[in-house]
N, C-alpha and C positions, 0 to 999 in steps of 0.2 A: 504494500500500500504506500502511495506517495503522500507525504506530508510536507509541511513548510516549517523551516526553522530559521531563526535569526542568527546569522554569522557575520562578523565584521561589519555590522551596521546595515546589512542587507538581508532581505528574505530570500532564502534559497530552497529549492526542492530537495527533499531527502527521502530515502528509501530504507525501510527496515529490512535487513537481510535475514535469511533463515536462522542464523545464529543469534539474532537479537541485536546486532550492531546497527548503528545508523550510518548510512553512506550518503554523503551530501554531494550534490552535483550542481549543474547550471540549468537555467531555463533554456530551451532550444532557441528561442528568439533572441537570446543574448549572445549567441555565437557569431563569429565573424562571417564574412562572405567570400573567403578565399580558401584554397586548398580543400581539405576534407570537411571543413565546417558546415557548408550547406548540406552535404550528404548526411552528416551526423544529426543535424537539426531535423531534417526530413524524416530520418529513421526514428528519432526519439518521439516525434509527434505521431508518426504512423503506429508505433507500438504502445502509445500512451505511457511513455517512460520519461526518464530524465537524461540529460546529456552530460558528458565529462564527469562521470561518477568517481569520486576519490575513494580509492580502496587502500588497503594496508601498504601495498608496495606498487603503486601505479595509479593510472587513471583510465578507466574503461570508457570507451566512446559513448555508449548508451546502455541503459539497463531499465528493466521494469520488474514487476514482482516475480517473474519466473525465469528470465533470461538476461544474460549480459553479452553485449555485442562489441566486436571490434570492426571498425569500418576501414577498409583499405582499397587502394587501386588494385585492379586485377593482377597486375604483375607482381605484387607483394602478397599474394594470397596465402602462401605457406607460412610466412612470418606472422600474418594476421591470425591464422589458425592457432599458432603457438601462443600468441597473446590471449586469444579467446579462452583457451584452456587454462592459462595461468590466472586470468581474472575469475574464471569459474571456480578454480580451487580456492582462491582468496575469499570469494563472496558466498559460495554455496549455491549459486544460481547455475542454470544450464548454459553451456557455451553456444554462441552463435557468431557467424561471420557474415558481414555484409560487404559485397564487392561492387565496384563501379568501374566502367571502362569497357571497351570493345574487346571481346575474346570469344573463344569457343568454350562456353561454360559447360558443355557436356562432359569433357574430359575432367574438368575440375569437380563437377558434381559426382562423377563415378568414383573418383579418388576419395572424396569426402565421405560418400556413402559406404564405400567398402573398407576404408582404412582408418577413419576418424570417428570413432564411436561417440554418438550423442551430439555431434556438432551440426547445428542448423546452418544452411546456406541460403543467404538472401542475395538477390541480384537486382541492380538498378536497371529499370526498364521504363521508358517513356515517362520520365519525371517522377518515379516513385520506386521504392523497394518492394520486391515480391519474394515470398518464400518459395524456394525451389524444392519440389518434392518428388519429381519424376524425371525420367529421361526426356520426355516430350517437353516439359516446361524448361528444362535446361538447354535443350537443343535450339529453341527459338531465341535468337539473338537480334535485338532491335538496334539498328545503327542510326545515328543522327543524320 
């Protein structure tokens, strides 16, 4: 459940983790407009979560009551998967990876499905993130 806490003179969104700890983040609309920030903001809004969640040893890109996400360009997807698993271990939430950029997502989906237990794969398509759950949904790649 997302609540609001006052930190450093500002009201910030917070999430109660399964272990009872409070993880504080940022409102999606407070993120910048360059790099990964617009993608992180879009994902946080889509999953009804918070952005840039501060954990014990790092900052997850987004989280809600059930999952923690790492948002990466498609070329860095393996590194993003490692980060998602690390954030999952720290928070007790399920890992998820959100990718953006043009690529053949089918090969990535198959590797995630077969070798990376429990990792959800989300892909940026036509201005929003979509959960990839099958070979068909992974195969369809929209190019700008």
